[in-house]
N, C-alpha and C positions, 0 to 999 in steps of 0.2 A: 797180495799177501792174504793169508787165510784169516787173520784176525783172531780174536779170542774164541774159546770154545762156546758154541751154542748148539742146542738141539735142532735137528731137522725133524719136522713133524709130518708124518705121512698119514693120509686119510684112507689108505687102502687096507684091506684085510690080509694079514701075513700069517704064514705057517712056517714051521721049521724047514719044510721042504722048499718053500719059496725062498727062504733066507739062504739056503745052500745054493740054489740055482742063480739068484739074482744079486746076492751080496757076496757070499763066500767065493763063488767061482771066479768072478772078475778080479777080486783081490788076490786070490791064489795065483792067478795067471800073472799078475803084476809083481807081487812081492813074495809069494808063498804065504799062505794063511791057513788058520785052523779055527774051529769053533770050540770054545771052552765054556763051562758053566760059570755063572757069576759067583763072586765071593760072598755076596749078600743077597738077601731076598728083598723084594719090593713090598712095601706095606699096602699093597692093593692086589689081592689075589686074582684079579681079572687079567693081569699081565703075565706073559711068559718073558723070560729075559735070558740073555747070553752075552758072552764076550767074543770078539774076533781079534785074535792075536796074529800080527804079521811078523815074518822072519826078520824084517829090518827094524823092529822095535816099535812100529806103529801099533795102534790099537783102536778099537771101536767098541762101544756099548750099544746094544739094541734091545728094546723091549716092545712088546706088541700085544694087543688085544683086538677083538673084532672091530674093524673100522678105524683103528688108531694105532700108530706106532711112533717111537722116538729113537732117533739115531744120534749118537754123540761120539766123535772121534777126531784124531789128529792125522788121519790118513786120507787117501784119495776117496772121494765120495762116489760110490757106484752109480751108474746112470739111472737105475731104478729110483733113486732118491733125489735126482736133479729136480729143480723147479719146485721144491717143497719149501714151506714157510719155516722160518727159524725162530727159536724161542730161547731166552736166557734161563738161567737157573730159577729166577723169580717167576718168570712167565709160565714155565712148564708146571704140570701138576705137582703138588708137594711131594707125593709119594715117589714119583719118578725122579724128581730133582734130588731128593734126599738119598735115594738109592745110588744115583750116579755119582754124587759127591762123596759118598762113603767108598765107592769103588775107586775113585780117583785118589782120595786121601790114602787108602790102603796101598796103592801103587807107590806113592811117595814114601810111605813108611818102609817099604821094601827097598826101593832104589836109593832114597836119600834120607836116611833116618836123622841126619844132622839138621835137615830142614823141617821134618815132621815134628821135631821137638817144639817148634814154635807154631802152635796150633792156629792162632789167629792169622799169622802171616800165611801159613799153608792154606787155610780156608779162603782168605780174601783173594789170593792170587791164583786159585785153582783154574780160573778161566784162561790164564796164560801159562801156568806151569804145565798144563796138559795140552796146550795148543800146538799147532804145526810149526809156527814161527818161533814161539817163545819158550818152548820146553827146555832148550839147551841154554839160550842166552840169559834167561832170567835166573836160572840156577847158578850159572857162572857168575853173574853180577853179585848175587848175595854171597857166594862162596869166596870169590877172588877179590872183589872190590869192596867188600863190607858194606854193600848198598850205597857206596859213594863216600864213606867216611875215610879220610886218609889216616894212616898210622893207627888203624883199629882192626880188631879181629872180626871175622864173619859173625861170631857169636855176639859181639858187642853191637854190630850193626843190626842184626836180627832182633836183638832184645829191644833196641830203640823203637823199631817199627811195630814190634809185638805190643809194646805198651800203648802206642797210639791206636792200633787197630782194636785192641781189647776194649776201648771206650765205646765202640760201636758208632762213633760219629760219622764214619764213612760207609757204613753198611748199605745205606740207601743209594749210594753212588758207586757201588762195587765195580760194575762193568765199565763205567765212565773212567774211573781212576786206574783200575788194574790194567785195562787194555792198553793204556799209554805206555806201559813198561814193556809189554811183550810182543809187539807187532812189528819190530824192526826185522828186516830179512837177515841181519847178521848181528854181530856183537858190537852194537853202536853205543859205546861207553858214554859219549857226550850226551846223546839223547836220553839214555837211561838215568844219568845223573840229573839232567834237567827235569825229568819226570819226578824224581824223588824230591826235588825242590818244592813241588806242589804238595807232596805229603808233609814236608817240613813246615810249610805254611799252614797246612791243615792242623798240624800239632799246635802251632802258635794260637790259632783261632780256637781250637778245642780247649787248650789249657786256660785261655782267657774267658771261657764260658760263653763264646759267641756262636750263634747259629749261622750257618753259611750254606751256600749253594755253589758247587764247582761247575766250571765250563759253561759260562753264561753267554748265550748267543745274543749278538747285538745287531741292530738294523744296519750298522756300518759294514757288516760282513765279517767282523772280527768276533771271536769268542774269547772273552776275558776269563781269567783263570778262576776267580771267585767273586761272589757277591755276598756282602753282609748287609742284610736289608736292601736298601737301594744304593749302597756304596760298592763300587767295583774295585777289584784288586787285580793287578797284573804281576806276574812272578817271572823272575829271570835268575839264571845261575851262571856266573862267569866260570869258565874253565881255569884251573890253576895256571900260573905263568909258565910252568915247565911244559905244558901241553899246547901252548899258543905259539903261532908262527910270528906274531907281533904282539904288542902290548905285553911285554915280557916282565912287567913289574905288577904286583898285586893291585896297587892303586890305579895304574893305567887300565888294568883288566876290568875293575869296577866301573871306571868312567866310560870305557868303550861299550861294555855290555849294557849299562844303564842308558847310555846315549842312543843305542840302537832301538830300544823300546820307546824312547822319547820321540823318535822320528817315525814310528810305526803305530802301534796300538794307541799309545798315549796322545799322539797327535789328533786322533779321532775322539779320544775320551780323556780330555785333559784333567778332569776332576778325579780320575782314578788314583788310588794309592799304588805305588810301585814298591814291591818287596824284592830286594836283591839278596839272594842266598849264597853266602860265601863258604858253605860247608865243605866244599872241595879244597879249601885252602888249608895249608899246614898252620901250626901255631905261629910260626915266624911270619908267614905271609899275612895271617889275620892280624897279628900285632901291628904290622906296618899299616894296614888299612884302618884299624881302630885308632891308631895313634894320629894319623892324618885326617881321618873322617872326611874323605872326599865326597862332594856332592855331584849330582849328575844333571843338574839344571831342571829338576822336576820336584815339586812338592805336592803332597807328602810322599816322602821316600823313607823306607826302613832298610838298612843294610845290616845283615845279621849272619851269625855262624852258629850252627848246632853241633853239639858233641854227643856221642852215643850214651853218655851218662844222663842225658836229658837236659843238661844245662845249655841255654841259648843266650848269647851275648849279642848286643846290637846298638846302633845309634840311629838317629832319625833327623830328618829335615822337614819342617812344616808340621802342622797339626793334623793328627790322624782323626778320621771321623768315628773311630771306634777305639776301645781301650785295650792295649796290649801289655799294660804294666804288670799284670799277673803272670805273664809268660816269657817276657824278655828282661834280662838284666842289662840296663842301659849303661853304656861306657862313656 
């Protein structure tokens, strides 16, 4: 899989003639390609810049100055740029990164204005909205599945995550979090919903005023989803009963999904908090869970459900090492 968009950095000296010979020509042979002028200028006048547009809808951005060049695209990488180092938007020079992100955002404004209306979602997920793997599946997920909310419109789902991303609490973890959504080779609804469970937990922690670190590697070989100070958190999200081949009742789905974590990550890290996200459940399914409040044999556990209005209901077993009272309505 191609993964999220990152720059390729070349240390060679490029000219427009060399671009035509070593970049445009092989792409034109494969897909049909043309060079066009960029829509925006780079705030560093040492760089020349251009766009390469392919007949199949692929694109690439390329800018260069003596001894340095940056390539960014969701198409086949020409051989002349193989074995080059990669840089994220944060690692690349500010002027180059800002230029590329303006170009990418402008493309979304043209192709998907419904998405561009949510500027923080658009900015945060640019590494996957423009990627080879995620450009179609991520847009479809927000448009057709309301980012995982049942019985909600795409606008409601987008507004929920716009409010979270506007806080900036995930800015420092942009590539870590965004790339989880957009690197499936196809439309993997289960995986994408599970990814958004981590964003839902990030909202709980943000609304509670807690500082956190996502994707925390452990000596056990596991990476737990969050750490709040020294306290670890593992997140899971049961699929709604209608999508399961067994455990066809919401209570059984919670028990099964929580139990799977108990025998895996939590067996190695028994002091971790388990957060079970039932956001995929309908109102009726959630009411069944909230009414019975099943445990999963691990403490502390929080079982919760988020709604696109921002309301989050939940219940808990055991004492949490951090306070979520400001972000969860306990039932």
